[in-house]
NUTI-452091 format. One line per field, with one value per residue (C-alpha): residue number from 1; residue in three letters; x, y, z. Coordinates in steps of 0.001 Angstrom, whole numbers. Example, Ala and Ser with C-alpha at 12.3 -4.5 7.8 and 13.67 -1.06 7.14 Angstrom:
2
i = [1:2]
aa = [ALA:SER]
x = [12300:13670]
y = [-4500:-1060]
z = [7800:7140]
# end
This chain:
165
i = [1:2:3:4:5:6:7:8:9:10:11:12:13:14:15:16:17:18:19:20:21:22:23:24:25:26:27:28:29:30:31:32:33:34:35:36:37:38:39:40:41:42:43:44:45:46:47:48:49:50:51:52:53:54:55:56:57:58:59:60:61:62:63:64:65:66:67:68:69:70:71:72:73:74:75:76:77:78:79:80:81:82:83:84:85:86:87:88:89:90:91:92:93:94:95:96:97:98:99:100:101:102:103:104:105:106:107:108:109:110:111:112:113:114:115:116:117:118:119:120:121:122:123:124:125:126:127:128:129:130:131:132:133:134:135:136:137:138:139:140:141:142:143:144:145:146:147:148:149:150:151:152:153:154:155:156:157:158:159:160:161:162:163:164:165]
aa = [MET:ASN:LEU:LYS:GLU:ILE:GLN:ASN:LEU:ILE:LYS:PHE:VAL:SER:LYS:SER:GLY:VAL:SER:GLU:VAL:LYS:LEU:GLU:THR:GLU:GLU:PHE:LYS:ILE:VAL:ILE:LYS:ASN:THR:PRO:ASP:ILE:LYS:VAL:THR:SER:LEU:PRO:HIS:PRO:GLU:VAL:HIS:THR:VAL:LEU:PRO:ALA:GLN:ALA:ALA:PRO:ALA:VAL:GLN:PRO:ALA:ALA:ALA:ALA:PRO:GLY:VAL:PRO:ALA:THR:ALA:PRO:GLN:ASN:ALA:GLU:THR:ASN:GLU:ALA:ASP:GLU:SER:LYS:TYR:ILE:THR:ILE:LYS:ALA:PRO:ILE:ILE:GLY:THR:PHE:TYR:ARG:ARG:PRO:ALA:PRO:ASP:LYS:PRO:PRO:TYR:VAL:GLU:VAL:GLY:ASP:THR:VAL:LYS:PRO:GLY:ASP:VAL:VAL:CYS:ILE:ILE:GLU:ALA:MET:LYS:LEU:PHE:ASN:GLU:ILE:GLU:SER:GLU:VAL:SER:GLY:LYS:ILE:VAL:LYS:VAL:LEU:VAL:GLU:ASP:ALA:THR:PRO:VAL:GLU:PHE:ASP:GLN:PRO:LEU:PHE:LEU:VAL:GLU:PRO:LEU]
x = [18985:17436:15750:18880:20948:18277:18195:21991:21874:19283:21425:24506:22692:21317:24771:26678:24787:23979:20609:19577:20745:19354:20104:18692:19171:17234:15178:14418:14870:15478:15488:16455:16003:17531:15923:17586:15653:14012:13155:10396:9319:6336:4352:2576:4224:2634:816:2508:370:1981:321:1452:743:-1954:514:2465:-373:401:-1322:-4089:-4559:-8092:-9721:-10797:-7215:-6258:-3728:-1253:-1250:1532:450:1546:1148:4654:6186:4283:5470:9080:8551:7054:10039:12449:10511:10503:14258:14918:13008:14272:12365:11447:11398:9961:12667:10647:7905:4446:1221:1508:-593:-610:-2220:-1615:-5268:-8328:-9825:-6569:-5218:-2376:1188:2014:69:1247:2757:3905:7527:9487:12886:15019:13335:9763:7382:5874:3917:3598:4389:2823:4895:3987:1553:4207:3594:6884:7027:8896:10890:12104:15849:15717:14527:12056:8474:6236:5223:3636:2328:3074:1178:-2490:-3344:-3649:-1933:987:4475:7711:11195:12704:9388:9041:6507:6878:8565:10231:11453:14708:14885]
y = [-31903:-29143:-25908:-23758:-26064:-25906:-22106:-21942:-24237:-21992:-18903:-20653:-21711:-18199:-16613:-19206:-18669:-22361:-22886:-26089:-28286:-31702:-33359:-36780:-39011:-41945:-39529:-36693:-35179:-31459:-29695:-26012:-24105:-20676:-18584:-15317:-12069:-11364:-7777:-7334:-3786:-4583:-6302:-4343:-4335:-6684:-5157:-5492:-5626:-5209:-6357:-4380:-5222:-3055:-1352:7:2358:6040:7716:10155:13315:14076:16948:18641:19135:22696:24188:25196:21823:19445:16002:13075:10322:10666:10624:7416:5828:6627:5191:1991:1586:2095:-433:-2996:-2675:-4652:-7643:-10446:-10931:-14375:-14013:-16108:-18403:-18997:-17489:-18946:-18777:-18231:-20375:-20034:-23427:-26995:-27368:-25091:-26858:-26857:-24120:-21861:-23062:-19942:-17053:-13688:-14347:-17908:-18831:-20469:-22103:-23123:-25944:-25055:-24863:-21353:-21575:-23270:-21763:-23511:-23367:-25314:-27589:-28444:-27457:-26361:-26146:-23005:-23433:-20768:-20225:-18139:-18426:-15892:-14751:-14003:-10341:-9722:-11660:-9513:-11464:-12391:-16084:-17516:-14574:-14634:-13880:-12983:-14328:-12634:-10980:-10496:-12914:-12629:-10367:-12247:-10766:-12579:-14311]
z = [-4167:-2098:-3155:-2686:-4883:-7595:-7367:-7630:-10654:-12324:-11653:-13022:-16208:-16788:-16354:-18375:-21635:-22034:-23706:-21922:-19040:-18133:-14798:-13961:-10929:-9506:-7378:-9804:-13252:-13874:-17237:-17268:-20507:-20916:-23657:-24674:-24417:-27762:-28580:-31121:-31825:-34032:-31258:-28522:-25105:-22590:-19661:-16294:-13170:-9785:-6596:-3587:31:1594:3942:942:-35:551:3464:2557:4605:5730:3832:7079:8329:9109:6673:9399:11179:10051:8936:11083:8457:6934:10384:11200:7941:8833:12315:10854:8509:11410:13508:10673:10137:13335:11933:9723:6468:5168:1376:-1432:-2850:-6039:-8182:-7664:-5698:-1938:396:4202:4858:3605:2537:2496:5535:7559:9863:8634:9123:11162:12653:13943:17371:16598:17263:14428:14242:11250:9360:10388:7411:7230:3949:558:-2832:-5796:-8966:-12097:-10214:-7605:-3989:-2405:1387:2414:5599:7982:8013:11202:14788:16053:16439:13431:13745:10350:7347:4276:1593:1282:1018:-2532:-4239:-6685:-5361:-7108:-6436:-3349:-2380:1390:2896:6678:9219:12085:15350:16173:19565]
# end
């Protein structure tokens, strides 16, 4: 059973309303538990912290800029978004901790400028003490790494930008 099949199974269980599904073969055992959302108004709301990539920070105008001169930062941001739209995004298939290298003393799986093809391992995402190799599903050249090494990632969070070949 591959990662996509497991993800589809999780989606199916969450939509079906079943509380628990167990699947066991000779090779593996999967238990998926679906807990309903519980709303309790007497408890304080948990804090939510969002980690954004550095390039998502808004541009700050210099204080010494003349009042009649238009700022170029918003124009550059629009240009960057237009440039990035031609790239394919490799996204996180699971929630976990993103690692660029197989071990701390090893080189990263991919660097900016490297060419990847479908099936090439581009990173690892650790989830519940399991290290999942994330493979590229596209062919192209890595143009940008969007996540810092050893940081948490969410499901479907962009990890890499790839220029298609």
